Residue frames as a rotation matrix with the C-alpha (Angstrom) as fourth column:
MET 1
0.578 0.816 0.000 0.00
0.816 -0.578 0.000 0.00
0.000 0.000 -1.000 0.00
PHE 2
0.463 -0.490 -0.738 2.84
0.151 -0.777 0.611 2.37
-0.873 -0.395 -0.286 0.89
GLY 3
-0.578 -0.725 0.375 4.53
0.445 0.105 0.890 1.63
-0.684 0.681 0.261 -2.46
ILE 4
-0.043 0.660 0.750 1.43
0.987 -0.087 0.134 2.67
0.153 0.746 -0.647 -4.38
ALA 5
0.827 0.350 -0.440 1.31
0.465 -0.866 0.185 6.02
-0.316 -0.357 -0.879 -2.56
ILE 6
0.007 -0.909 -0.416 4.98
0.052 -0.416 0.908 6.70
-0.999 -0.028 0.044 -3.33
THR 7
-0.609 -0.201 0.767 4.52
0.718 0.271 0.641 5.72
-0.337 0.941 -0.021 -6.98
ALA 8
0.385 0.838 0.386 1.49
0.911 -0.411 -0.015 7.99
0.146 0.358 -0.922 -7.28
SER 9
0.708 -0.174 -0.685 3.38
0.225 -0.864 0.451 10.88
-0.670 -0.473 -0.572 -5.65
VAL 10
-0.394 -0.919 0.009 6.34
0.216 -0.083 0.973 10.48
-0.893 0.385 0.231 -7.99
LEU 11
-0.387 0.332 0.860 4.06
0.922 0.157 0.354 10.35
-0.017 0.930 -0.367 -11.02
MET 12
0.707 0.698 -0.116 2.30
0.703 -0.712 -0.003 13.52
-0.084 -0.080 -0.993 -9.88
LEU 13
0.340 -0.664 -0.666 5.61
0.106 -0.677 0.729 15.36
-0.934 -0.318 -0.160 -9.46
PHE 14
-0.675 -0.685 0.275 6.73
0.309 0.077 0.948 14.50
-0.671 0.725 0.160 -12.96
THR 15
-0.394 0.584 0.710 3.42
0.899 0.085 0.429 15.14
0.190 0.807 -0.558 -14.72
MET 16
0.305 0.568 -0.765 2.39
0.753 -0.635 -0.171 18.31
-0.583 -0.524 -0.622 -12.87
PRO 17
-0.487 -0.512 -0.707 4.55
0.021 -0.816 0.577 20.66
-0.873 0.266 0.409 -15.00
PHE 18
-0.892 0.197 0.408 2.59
0.442 0.183 0.878 19.54
0.098 0.963 -0.251 -18.08
TYR 19
0.070 0.988 -0.135 -0.66
0.995 -0.059 0.083 20.71
0.074 -0.140 -0.987 -16.53
PHE 20
0.626 0.141 -0.767 0.72
0.426 -0.886 0.185 24.15
-0.653 -0.443 -0.615 -15.71
SER 21
-0.373 -0.869 0.324 2.89
0.766 -0.091 0.636 24.70
-0.524 0.486 0.700 -18.77
GLY 22
0.038 0.463 0.886 0.38
0.847 -0.485 0.218 27.10
0.531 0.742 -0.410 -20.40
SER 23
-0.899 -0.350 0.262 0.45
0.210 -0.871 -0.444 30.79
0.383 -0.344 0.857 -19.64
THR 24
-0.007 0.916 -0.402 -2.17
0.991 0.060 0.121 32.00
0.135 -0.397 -0.908 -17.21
ASP 25
-0.762 -0.322 -0.561 -1.15
0.416 -0.908 -0.043 35.64
-0.496 -0.266 0.827 -17.46
VAL 26
0.233 0.968 -0.098 -4.26
0.570 -0.218 -0.792 37.72
-0.788 0.128 -0.602 -18.14
ASP 27
0.197 -0.198 -0.960 -2.40
-0.479 -0.874 0.081 40.18
-0.855 0.444 -0.267 -20.36
THR 28
-0.765 -0.582 -0.276 -1.38
-0.530 0.325 0.783 37.44
-0.366 0.746 -0.557 -22.78
GLN 29
-0.431 0.688 0.585 -4.83
0.485 0.723 -0.493 35.89
-0.761 0.071 -0.645 -23.14
MET 30
-0.817 0.243 0.523 -6.81
0.457 -0.279 0.844 36.48
0.351 0.929 0.117 -26.32
PRO 31
-0.816 0.577 0.032 -9.59
-0.503 -0.683 -0.530 39.05
-0.284 -0.449 0.847 -25.79
LEU 32
-0.519 0.731 0.444 -13.08
0.558 0.683 -0.471 37.63
-0.647 0.003 -0.762 -25.68
GLU 33
-0.850 0.335 0.406 -15.44
0.238 -0.444 0.864 38.53
0.469 0.831 0.298 -28.46
ALA 34
-0.771 0.631 -0.084 -18.36
-0.237 -0.408 -0.882 40.58
-0.591 -0.660 0.464 -27.22
ARG 35
-0.797 0.552 0.244 -21.61
0.550 0.498 0.670 39.02
0.248 0.669 -0.701 -28.37
TYR 36
0.337 0.868 -0.365 -23.75
0.939 -0.336 0.069 41.54
-0.063 -0.366 -0.929 -26.53
ARG 37
-0.727 -0.600 0.335 -23.46
0.636 -0.772 -0.001 45.19
0.259 0.213 0.942 -27.52
VAL 38
0.257 0.750 -0.609 -25.05
0.860 -0.464 -0.210 48.29
-0.440 -0.470 -0.765 -26.07
ASP 39
0.124 -0.148 0.981 -25.38
0.626 -0.756 -0.193 51.60
0.770 0.638 -0.001 -27.84
ILE 40
-0.729 -0.519 -0.446 -23.90
0.662 -0.370 -0.652 54.28
0.173 -0.771 0.613 -25.58
ASN 41
-0.856 0.484 0.182 -27.02
-0.489 -0.872 0.015 56.40
0.166 -0.077 0.983 -26.08
CYS 42
-0.450 0.699 -0.556 -29.38
0.405 0.715 0.570 53.61
0.796 0.032 -0.605 -25.08
PRO 43
-0.243 0.410 0.879 -32.10
-0.627 -0.758 0.180 55.04
0.741 -0.507 0.441 -22.78
HIS 44
0.788 0.567 -0.240 -32.44
-0.239 0.641 0.729 51.83
0.568 -0.517 0.641 -20.73
TRP 45
0.162 -0.763 0.626 -30.15
-0.982 -0.187 0.027 51.54
0.096 -0.619 -0.779 -17.69
ALA 46
0.637 0.135 0.759 -30.77
-0.381 0.911 0.158 47.78
-0.670 -0.390 0.632 -17.52
GLU 47
0.937 -0.348 -0.019 -28.77
0.121 0.376 -0.918 47.33
0.327 0.859 0.395 -20.74
PHE 48
0.213 -0.901 0.377 -25.72
-0.554 -0.429 -0.714 48.94
0.805 -0.057 -0.590 -19.12
ALA 49
0.297 -0.040 0.954 -26.18
-0.934 0.194 0.299 47.02
-0.197 -0.980 0.021 -15.86
ASN 50
0.963 0.070 0.259 -25.48
-0.021 0.982 -0.188 43.78
-0.267 0.176 0.947 -17.75
LEU 51
0.597 -0.802 -0.030 -21.97
-0.208 -0.119 -0.971 44.94
0.775 0.585 -0.238 -18.65
PRO 52
0.269 -0.568 -0.778 -18.93
0.840 0.533 -0.098 43.80
0.470 -0.627 0.621 -16.64
ALA 53
-0.641 -0.619 -0.454 -17.98
0.766 -0.483 -0.424 46.11
0.044 -0.620 0.784 -13.75
ILE 54
-0.775 0.467 0.426 -21.20
-0.329 -0.873 0.359 48.16
0.540 0.138 0.830 -14.11
GLY 55
-0.774 0.556 -0.302 -23.84
0.595 0.475 -0.649 48.04
-0.217 -0.682 -0.698 -11.43
GLU 56
0.156 0.960 0.234 -27.31
0.983 -0.173 0.057 49.55
0.095 0.221 -0.971 -11.27
LYS 57
0.510 0.024 -0.860 -26.12
0.426 -0.876 0.228 52.87
-0.748 -0.482 -0.457 -9.81
THR 58
-0.511 -0.781 -0.360 -23.47
-0.021 -0.407 0.913 53.42
-0.859 0.474 0.191 -12.49
ALA 59
-0.651 0.346 0.676 -25.83
0.758 0.357 0.546 52.24
-0.052 0.868 -0.495 -15.23
LYS 60
0.475 0.871 -0.126 -28.40
0.870 -0.487 -0.080 54.81
-0.131 -0.071 -0.989 -14.16
ALA 61
0.250 -0.483 -0.840 -25.67
0.126 -0.843 0.522 57.49
-0.960 -0.236 -0.150 -13.99
ILE 62
-0.778 -0.521 0.351 -24.67
0.373 0.066 0.925 56.69
-0.505 0.851 0.143 -17.60
VAL 63
-0.209 0.798 0.565 -28.24
0.952 0.035 0.304 57.13
0.223 0.602 -0.767 -18.84
GLU 64
0.632 0.475 -0.612 -28.79
0.659 -0.745 0.102 60.31
-0.408 -0.468 -0.784 -16.81
HIS 65
-0.137 -0.768 -0.625 -25.54
0.085 -0.638 0.765 61.90
-0.987 0.052 0.153 -17.98
GLY 66
-0.777 -0.124 0.617 -26.29
0.588 0.206 0.782 60.97
-0.224 0.971 -0.087 -21.58
GLN 67
0.210 0.940 0.271 -29.68
0.962 -0.249 0.117 62.67
0.177 0.236 -0.956 -21.32
GLU 68
0.515 -0.067 -0.854 -28.15
0.441 -0.834 0.331 65.77
-0.735 -0.547 -0.400 -19.69
ILE 69
-0.374 -0.773 -0.513 -25.69
-0.159 -0.492 0.856 66.26
-0.914 0.402 0.060 -22.55
ASP 70
0.481 0.687 -0.545 -28.18
-0.700 -0.074 -0.711 65.30
-0.529 0.723 0.445 -25.29
GLY 71
0.999 -0.036 0.039 -26.33
0.051 0.873 -0.485 62.09
-0.017 0.486 0.874 -26.08
PHE 72
0.300 -0.951 0.075 -22.76
0.059 0.097 0.994 60.90
-0.952 -0.294 0.085 -26.04
GLY 73
0.660 -0.144 -0.737 -20.69
-0.722 -0.392 -0.570 61.88
-0.207 0.909 -0.363 -29.05
SER 74
0.018 -0.701 -0.713 -18.12
-0.578 0.575 -0.579 59.13
0.816 0.423 -0.395 -28.51
ILE 75
0.585 0.150 -0.797 -17.44
0.370 0.825 0.427 56.15
0.721 -0.545 0.427 -26.30
ASP 76
-0.448 -0.864 -0.231 -14.59
0.665 -0.149 -0.732 58.01
0.598 -0.481 0.641 -24.58
GLN 77
-0.399 0.377 0.836 -17.12
-0.416 -0.887 0.202 60.54
0.817 -0.267 0.511 -23.30
LEU 78
0.591 0.596 -0.543 -18.27
0.167 0.568 0.806 57.91
0.789 -0.567 0.236 -20.80
LEU 79
-0.337 -0.805 -0.488 -15.23
0.768 0.066 -0.637 58.92
0.545 -0.589 0.596 -18.74
GLU 80
-0.645 0.176 0.744 -17.28
-0.307 -0.951 -0.041 61.98
0.700 -0.255 0.667 -17.71
VAL 81
0.455 0.879 -0.139 -19.67
-0.282 0.291 0.914 59.71
0.844 -0.377 0.380 -15.79
LYS 82
-0.067 -0.426 0.902 -18.96
-0.993 -0.059 -0.101 59.34
0.096 -0.903 -0.419 -12.08
GLY 83
0.422 0.162 0.892 -17.91
-0.478 0.876 0.067 55.75
-0.770 -0.455 0.447 -11.43
ILE 84
0.893 -0.168 0.417 -16.31
0.429 0.594 -0.680 55.15
-0.134 0.787 0.602 -14.80
GLY 85
0.374 -0.863 -0.339 -12.56
-0.483 -0.493 0.724 55.44
-0.792 -0.107 -0.601 -15.04
ALA 86
-0.034 -0.493 -0.869 -10.08
-0.999 0.042 0.016 54.29
0.028 0.869 -0.494 -17.64
LYS 87
-0.912 -0.346 0.221 -9.96
-0.370 0.926 -0.077 50.71
-0.178 -0.152 -0.972 -16.29
THR 88
-0.249 0.905 0.345 -13.73
0.097 0.377 -0.921 50.34
-0.964 -0.196 -0.182 -16.24
LEU 89
0.440 0.384 -0.812 -14.03
-0.700 -0.419 -0.578 51.82
-0.562 0.823 0.084 -19.71
ALA 90
-0.474 -0.699 -0.536 -11.42
-0.878 0.421 0.229 49.34
0.065 0.579 -0.813 -20.98
LYS 91
-0.845 0.194 0.498 -13.49
-0.024 0.917 -0.398 46.46
-0.534 -0.348 -0.770 -19.54
ILE 92
0.036 0.991 0.126 -16.76
0.263 0.112 -0.958 47.56
-0.964 0.068 -0.257 -21.11
GLN 93
-0.205 -0.155 -0.967 -15.51
-0.685 -0.682 0.254 49.03
-0.699 0.714 0.034 -24.40
PRO 94
-0.985 -0.163 -0.048 -15.77
-0.146 0.665 0.733 45.73
-0.087 0.729 -0.679 -26.35
PHE 95
-0.508 0.860 0.045 -19.47
0.807 0.494 -0.323 45.69
-0.300 -0.128 -0.945 -25.48
LEU 96
0.048 0.502 -0.864 -20.20
0.214 -0.850 -0.482 49.27
-0.976 -0.161 -0.148 -26.59
VAL 97
-0.377 -0.107 0.920 -21.18
0.925 -0.091 0.368 50.78
0.045 0.990 0.134 -29.90
HIS 98
-0.397 0.298 -0.868 -22.03
0.051 -0.937 -0.346 54.31
-0.916 -0.182 0.357 -30.95
THR 99
-0.424 0.339 0.840 -24.61
0.899 0.270 0.345 54.63
-0.110 0.901 -0.419 -33.69
ASN 100
-0.949 0.228 0.220 -26.36
-0.142 -0.927 0.347 57.52
0.283 0.298 0.912 -35.35
GLU 101
-0.522 0.824 0.222 -29.94
-0.545 -0.121 -0.830 58.26
-0.657 -0.554 0.512 -34.33
ASN 102
0.131 0.581 -0.803 -31.12
-0.985 0.167 -0.040 56.74
0.111 0.796 0.595 -37.62
ASP 103
-0.411 -0.398 -0.820 -29.50
-0.384 0.892 -0.240 53.45
0.827 0.217 -0.520 -36.69
LEU 104
-0.801 0.069 0.595 -31.25
-0.586 0.112 -0.802 53.21
-0.122 -0.991 -0.049 -33.31
THR 105
0.280 0.942 -0.183 -34.22
-0.960 0.278 -0.035 51.45
0.018 0.185 0.982 -34.93
GLN 106
0.125 -0.320 -0.939 -32.00
-0.338 0.876 -0.344 48.36
0.933 0.361 0.001 -35.04
GLN 107
-0.803 -0.397 0.444 -31.65
-0.525 0.121 -0.842 48.32
0.281 -0.910 -0.305 -31.23
ARG 108
-0.451 0.655 -0.607 -33.78
0.387 0.756 0.528 45.56
0.804 0.003 -0.594 -29.80
GLU 109
0.147 0.614 0.775 -36.51
-0.606 -0.563 0.561 46.33
0.781 -0.553 0.289 -27.30
LEU 110
-0.893 -0.417 0.171 -36.15
-0.364 0.443 -0.820 45.19
0.266 -0.794 -0.547 -23.70
PRO 111
-0.347 0.790 -0.505 -38.78
0.630 0.596 0.499 42.95
0.695 -0.145 -0.704 -22.15
LYS 112
0.269 0.586 0.765 -41.27
-0.149 -0.759 0.634 44.97
0.952 -0.284 -0.117 -20.07
ASN 113
0.893 0.108 -0.437 -40.27
0.375 0.356 0.856 43.21
0.248 -0.928 0.277 -16.82
LEU 114
-0.067 -0.979 -0.190 -36.71
0.995 -0.052 -0.084 44.59
0.072 -0.195 0.978 -17.09
LEU 115
-0.507 -0.107 0.855 -37.98
0.341 -0.936 0.085 48.13
0.791 0.335 0.511 -17.58
SER 116
0.495 0.830 -0.258 -40.09
0.567 -0.083 0.820 48.21
0.659 -0.552 -0.512 -14.44
GLY 117
0.252 -0.480 -0.840 -37.20
0.897 -0.210 0.389 49.76
-0.364 -0.851 0.378 -12.47
ASP 118
-0.354 -0.404 0.843 -36.91
0.790 -0.612 0.039 52.76
0.501 0.680 0.536 -14.85
């Protein structure tokens, strides 16, 4: 019984480097493709709340600021919103688009139950 434990331990020591030979550094990983995109001038805070690093409070602040300035002219203008810094913008930028008002007809409608908190 003791011999089996030693053999298993030796095998684990020699095979373990193969399991960890790949890079786990976040900076070297391929960026994920964003399959969910939000127009930065979307009037529904719930759309923004689904983005990484954005909660309900920040999502509502995005919509409110966008309405105050009559719409964002660029994605970088989100830096003006309290709670969004360069790091947060970098996390959410793959999920954002900026369209002209004419293109907003392509934005899908949210289910009514998600809009109840508006």
